[in-house]
C-alpha positions, -999 to +999 in steps of 0.1 A: -272-433+402-271-421+366-292-391+376-268-382+404-238-384+381-255-362+356-262-335+382-226-336+393-214-332+358-237-303+352-226-286+384-190-289+373-198-273+339-216-245+357-187-239+380-162-237+351-185-213+332-187-191+363-150-188+364-149-172+329-182-153+331-175-115+328-182-096+361-206-067+365-178-041+360-168-056+327-205-058+315-211-021+324-179-012+307-190-031+275-223-012+276-206+022+280-182+014+252-211+004+229-230+036+237-199+059+233-190+042+200-225+043+184-235+078+197-201+092+189-201+078+153-237+092+148-226+127+160-195+127+137-217+115+108-243+143+114-216+170+119-198+161+087-230+159+068-241+193+081-207+208+072-206+193+037-240+207+026-239+238+049-271+229+067-270+229+105-304+213+106-288+180+096-269+180+129-302+186+148-317+157+129-288+136+141-295+146+177-332+137+172-322+103+158-301+096+189-330+106+212-354+084+192-330+054+194-328+060+232-366+060+235-369+029+213-343+011+235-364+017+267-396+007+249-381-026+237-366-033+271-401-028+286-417-051+260-391-078+267-397-075+304-435-078+299-429-108+276-409-124+304-438-118+328-461-140+307-464-173+326-437-198+315-459-225+301-481-201+281-450-183+268-435-217+256-469-226+241-471-192+223-436-195+209-443-230+196-478-223+183-469-192+162-445-209+138-468-239+134-498-217+126-475-197+103-469-229+082-506-240+083-519-206+071-490-196+047-482-166+068-517-151+071-514-130+103-551-126+107-557-163+108-527-168+131-540-142+156-575-156+155-563-192+161-541-181+190-569-163+207-595-191+200-573-219+212-563-199+243-599-192+253-610-228+247-580-242+266-584-219+295-621-228+297-615-265+296-587-266+322-605-242+346-637-262+344-620-297+347-592-288+372-607-261+394-644-262+388-668-233+386-681-232+422-647-224+439-641-194+417-646-159+431-674-138+416-651-117+394-634-149+381-667-165+374-676-135+353-643-137+334-647-175+331-682-171+316-671-144+292-641-165+281-662-196+276-687-177+255-660-162+234-642-195+229-673-216+221-688-189+199-655-185+182-652-222+176-687-223+161-680-193+139-648-209+127-665-242+118-692-223+100-667-201+082-646-231+071-677-249+058-688-221+036-680-225-001-671-188-002-683-153+004-707-136-019-692-107-039-708-078-058-720-088-092-699-076-122-718-066-153-708-085-184-700-057-209-702-080-238-738-088-231-746-052-222-740-041-258-766-049-284-743-056-313-744-083-339-713-106-338-714-132-366-711-167-353-684-189-367-703-216-387-699-253-381-694-275-351-676-265-320-638-272-321-644-290-288-665-316-306-649-350-308-635-359-342-639-390-363-606-408-355-605-437-331-582-428-302-553-451-291-530-446-261-496-458-251-466-447-229-429-444-234-402-440-208-372-454-190-388-487-181-373-483-146-399-461-128-403-472-092-438-458-087-457-460-120-459-492-140-468-473-172-433-459-172-418-490-156-425-526-164-456-519-185-441-491-207-448-495-244-415-481-257-383-477-237-363-445-241-328-435-230-322-411-201-305-377-206-280-357-186-296-326-172-268-314-149-262-282-170-298-271-166-304-279-129-289-256-103-294-273-070-298-310-071-278-317-040-281-317-002-312-332+015-333-322-014-312-341-039-308-370-016-345-375-013-351-371-050-326-398-058-340-420-030-376-416-042-370-417-080-340-440-082-319-417-104-300-384-102-297-353-125-273-371-148-300-396-159-333-379-162-360-401-179-379-392-211-414-403-201-446-395-219-483-404-221-496-405-257-530-402-272-529-407-310-554-412-338-556-446-356-545-440-391-516-435-415-510-398-409-488-379-409-504-362-379-493-329-362-474-334-329-484-316-297-465-318-265-481-306-232-461-302-199-475-296-164-462-271-140-449-272-104-468-294-080-459-319-054-436-344-072-453-373-055-488-362-066-482-369-103-494-341-127-489-356-161-522-377-162-542-344-158-545-335-195-564-367-205-594-346-216-573-328-241-556-360-253-589-377-261-602-346-279-572-337-300-564-373-310-599-378-322-594-347-343-563-360-359-534-349-337-509-367-315-508-354-280-480-362-256-483-354-219-447-350-208-437-363-173-415-338-155-427-346-120-391-355-109-381-318-110-413-306-092-415-294-056-409-316-026-410-313+012-372-318+011-369-284-007-373-268+027-336-277+032-325-264-002-336-277-036-343-269-072-353-232-077-348-219-112-353-251-132-376-238-159-349-239-185-346-276-177-383-280-183-380-264-217-349-283-226-365-317-218-393-309-242-367-306-270-352-339-259-387-355-263-389-340-298-356-358-306-372-391-297-402-384-319-380-374-348-361-406-344-392-428-343-407-410-373-377-418-394-372-453-382-381-484-401-410-506-388-416-484-358-453-478-348-449-441-356-427-445-387-439-418-411-469-410-390-456-378-374-455-345-393-424-329-378-432-298-397-463-292-377-453-291-340-469-272-311-459-269-275-484-265-246-475-258-210-494-251-177-481-228-149-443-232-148-448-254-178-465-224-195-433-205-191-411-235-200-427-238-235-415-203-243-380-212-231-382-244-253-391-223-283-362-199-276-337-226-270-348-244-301-336-216-323-301-215-307-270-234-314-256-229-279-271-226-244-272-188-237-259-192-201-230-214-211-218-216-247-198-247-240-231-266-241-243-272-277-280-272-286-288-270-323-323-286-323-341-264-348-374-282-349-403-266-368-423-254-337-452-235-352-471-224-321-472-222-283-501-225-259-495-212-224-520-220-196-519-196-166-481-193-168-455-177-145-429-155-160-392-149-153-386-180-131-357-186-155-341-157-172-317-164-200-287-140-198-305-123-168-333-111-190-367-123-201-373-147-230-383-131-263-400-150-291-400-142-328-422-154-357-442-180-337-479-181-330-486-176-293-518-182-272-520-175-234-550-177-212-556-171-175-584-173-150-595-144-126-600-169-097-564-182-099-552-186-063-517-199-074-506-175-101-527-147-089-516-122-117-520-125-154-482-130-159-486-145-193-495-111-206-459-102-200-446-128-224-473-118-248-457-084-251-423-101-259-436-119-290-428-102-323-432-109-360-407-101-387-408-127-415-433-127-444-455-155-431-488-148-413-485-150-375-507-140-346-505-138-308-536-138-286-546-137-250-577-147-231-588-137-196-616-158-181-638-147-152-641-175-126-615-199-139-590-211-114-555-225-118-559-262-111-590-272-130-572-270-163-555-302-150-579-329-139-553-341-113-550-308-096-587-298-092-601-268-073-574-264-047-548-240-061-527-235-029-516-270-021-528-264+015-549-294+026-571-269+045-591-262+014-619-245+033-597-214+036-602-208-002-630-187-015-646-210-041-680-192-044-669-173-076-650-202-090-666-219-121-671-257-122-644-279-136-665-291-165-671-256-178-635-246-173-622-276-193-648-270-220-634-235-225-599-249-227-610-275-252-627-250-274-599-225-275-569-249-276-585-270-303-593-239-324-558-225-319-541-257-329-564-261-359-554-226-371-517-230-365-512-266-375-541-273-399-544-238-414-582-235-405-583-197-404-621-197-399-615-199-362-596-167-360-626-145-350-629-165-318-596-150-306-607-114-313-640-118-295-654-148-276-689-138-288-680-153-322-681-187-305-708-179-280-728-211-289-698-232-279-687-215-247-701-214-211-714-180-201-689-159-183-668-128-189-641-132-216-615-106-224-596-111-256-562-097-267-551-101-303-524-089-326-512-103-359-484-097-384-507-074-404-511-050-375-493-016-377-495+010-350-499+048-352-489+048-315-481+022-288-469+048-262-434+032-260-416+055-283-408+085-261-419+104-230-436+132-248-474+129-242-481+151-273-464+128-298-473+094-311-437+082-314-444+074-350-444+109-364-479+119-353-493+144-328-516+141-297-537+166-278-562+165-249-590+186-236-606+188-201-590+156-190-586+150-152-561+122-158-536+123-187-504+104-184-484+077-202-470+050-180-461+014-174-489-011-169-488-025-134-502-060-128-509-072-093-473-083-087-453-073-117-449-048-145-464-058-178-434-046-198-453-021-219-466+015-216-500+029-223-519+062-218-542+067-188-572+090-195-597+102-169-627+125-168-651+136-140-682+159-144-701+173-114-737+170-126-765+186-107-791+163-092-818+177-114-798+166-145-788+132-132-813+114-154-802+133-186-775+120-209-740+133-200-736+150-234-769+169-227-762+177-190-726+189-195-717+219-218-697+209-249-669+231-238-664+210-207-665+176-224-631+157-221-615+144-252-583+129-264-571+133-300-545+115-321-533+130-353-517+101-371-489+101-396-503+077-423-474+080-448-464+044-442-499+030-441-518+017-472-554+017-460-581+001-482-614-018-480-597-046-461-584-024-433-597-022-398-591+003-370-578-014-339-568-006-303-567-021-268-586-006-239-591-014-202-605+003-171-583+017-144-595+018-108-577+050-099-594+082-090-610+100-119-605+134-102-571+131-085-566+169-080-592+169-052-567+151-030-531+149-020-509+179-029-537+196-047-557+202-015-534+230-005-540+248-038-578+251-034-576+287-022-556+297-052-583+286-076-609+311-064-606+332-095-613+304-119-642+307-144-677+298-133-676+268-156-645+255-139-660+261-105-691+241-114-669+213-127-644+211-098-665+209-067-648+197-035-642+159-037-647+157+000-683+169+000-689+148-031-676+117-014-698+125+017-729+128-006-720+096-023-716+078+010-750+091+022-766+080-011-750+046-009-762+041+027-797+049+017-795+026-013-782-002+009-810+002+034-835+000+005-818-029-013-794-052+006-773-056-026-755-028-044-763-025-080-733-034-102-715-006-120-725-002-157-698-008-182-680+022-195-689+037-229-675+066-249-677+081-284-650+078-311-649+105-338-628+103-370-621+132-393-607+128-428-583+151-446-612+170-462-628+177-428-656+151-432-663+131-400-680+100-386-689+093-350-697+060-333-698+045-298-673+022-283-703-001-275-709-006-312-682-032-307-686-036-270-689-014-239-657-014-218-656-041-192-652-030-156-622-047-139-630-082-127-626-080-089-618-112-070-610-126-036-593-160-038-591-165-001-620-161+024-599-139+047-592-115+018-626-099+025-612-083+056-587-064+034-613-046+013-635-051-017-611-075-035-582-073-059-581-067-097-557-057-124-556-041-158-566-066-185-571-053-220-599-060-245-592-057-283-614-034-302-619-037-340-639-014-363-640-020-401-631+012-421-652+005-452-684+002-431-679+037-418-691+051-451-726+040-442-725+067-414-713+094-438-709+087-475-687+118-478-662+104-453-630+089-466-619+063-441-585+058-459-573+093-453-579+099-416-564+131-402-577+128-366-590+101-343-608+115-312-619+097-281-648+117-266-659+110-230-695+121-232-714+089-223-708+085-186-701+111-159-667+098-147-641+071-153-605+063-161-595+042-191-562+028-203-556+030-240-529+011-259-518-001-293-538+022-316-534+014-352-547-005-382-548-041-394-564-063-420-600-075-418-609-107-400-647-109-404-662-102-370-683-071-364-713-059-385-717-022-381-749-005-390 
């Protein structure tokens, strides 16, 4: 009865809709009107454009665009028709499967396509065999069935095998630091990761009302007041806000101040260190994951607080709108925690009364927290919130240093710009196998830290081969993506968690000892990891370092003239295949600083391949790059060191053999014989290399790793005396660290990498041993000579002088 009534109602609706449905005449008229309007407007546009610039070809181009649109319309109509010819149930299944696979694979089209084909073959095989059977099939269909079954079953087996693999083997990368036979003095004493003598105690503080964690609820040690975060949170509403309030039991007007504390037993006062996690599922709590740092630092006489900010982390409900640019809130909450500690330190009869040294504070952050600590330091110096001056700040704590672990950059932008820091020590480190923050974004904030006051400050960066994102937090582990299908990740090149956390302990403990306890003996570790080789797991480390004693003769940011230093000096180049100054591009961002790109490429005869480059290539053809510094403002003496940053670029070392330069080959027939020998066709060169590589691969299954780059540096003083030394007397130049974080990335090529600099340091007074007549304090020319390897491109930046930090022993 109900079904009959429903049919009658639906028939009535259809009848009424039919009464108002446009007829064929109206539909044709609508189509004609649409065509006349669009084509007519295009013709008018093309005609006016041709008339305005007096070029009739513009009108022809307009006609061609109309023809192309017509052709595209017929092609799309044909595709839609073909799509409609797909059987109904398979079409429905395809339209349902695609978005589901899209979510499971985070948009990876290759995996989506593979899964659609695999499931289709398996489903067709199963249904045909179970419903129809094999015998009734015609011979052609039996052949198709067998082929489909083989493809489906083999594909399933391959998928299971692929998923079970830890990862895919990649070509070995030579460690340039080990390649060079140089003596790097080891820092004396025990590792900064060695546990100290203090007994470690723990406690928690928080609202006392937490619904999910007793340590912040009924078992909390000290209760704290909530704070109003409305001014710093942009989208706590809708379904996302509703679910947060339902899950946590509070809204943005009453954010809790929760923290886990590891502290030394004793009278103190002890330095205070706050660490804050990054964005993760808010229901998979992140704050317990820094226990290994808490135990270590507390045993060495520091108070470590792991700050809970899970309540502003990601949630499934954010799919319907949720928090987006909340990193200012993360930073602001850290300052609110410091207010609590300042209150306790000054209170009578409190556990921490007089035990906290509020003049020795450091902030640490991981991922979004790594950006947030920079915002906290910035907000700490201000009296008003930069995006709304009606909100007072006025904290002004004595934050001495910042540690940023694999941070993002620019998630929050004060005043629509990036956070800048001044007169604060800064340390950022990142892993090459990071599948979450896949680019060294912390190097961008590194560039925005400056020193102006009279105190000693330094900023330093560390890039670690094999380290991932999550293993710096014991709660996150080896799955950086959050996708439960962890088998999609390439974990073959990822270092183990114990090694990764040991690196963090060594470097973080050393940095905090320098900045909070004035133990400057650890400084060489941040110029070169080899100074702490006995403390660190073996891998590739790239160090960046700059202190307040550093002065540059050029940083390539001053102007666009490649022949000037920007600081009153001059520059020249000879025989370079690449010479340009430009922005440093990271994988997904611009670093925020410029550098010079220098490339060379020599065509060496096979008979001379075994010779050294400087013996196989005429001196007149050797590439070089010279800087003539203006040293009027420099006071060089026996404490001075020559410094610069350098990295490899993966671009072509002979770009003029391709692109627009190909058409000019015939115009170069009258070049000198030397130039002809040097500029042989890249195409034939590439063919020769391909043949050689194929032969080598047949002989050896594995390709030999590229040797690190080397070059010669020559210095000339004002009297014409000179010294010459190799880059490898500090370290050969590390080849870029190529990685694949997902297994499917191998289908896209050999891997991805980016420019990461290494700091180079050479002591001026030790250059006298190479030439007693040379005056290292009156340098008139610094020349980089590319005579050690036949081709390459390097990136040079921040050339200048600083003060000695004992590290390298030059012979």
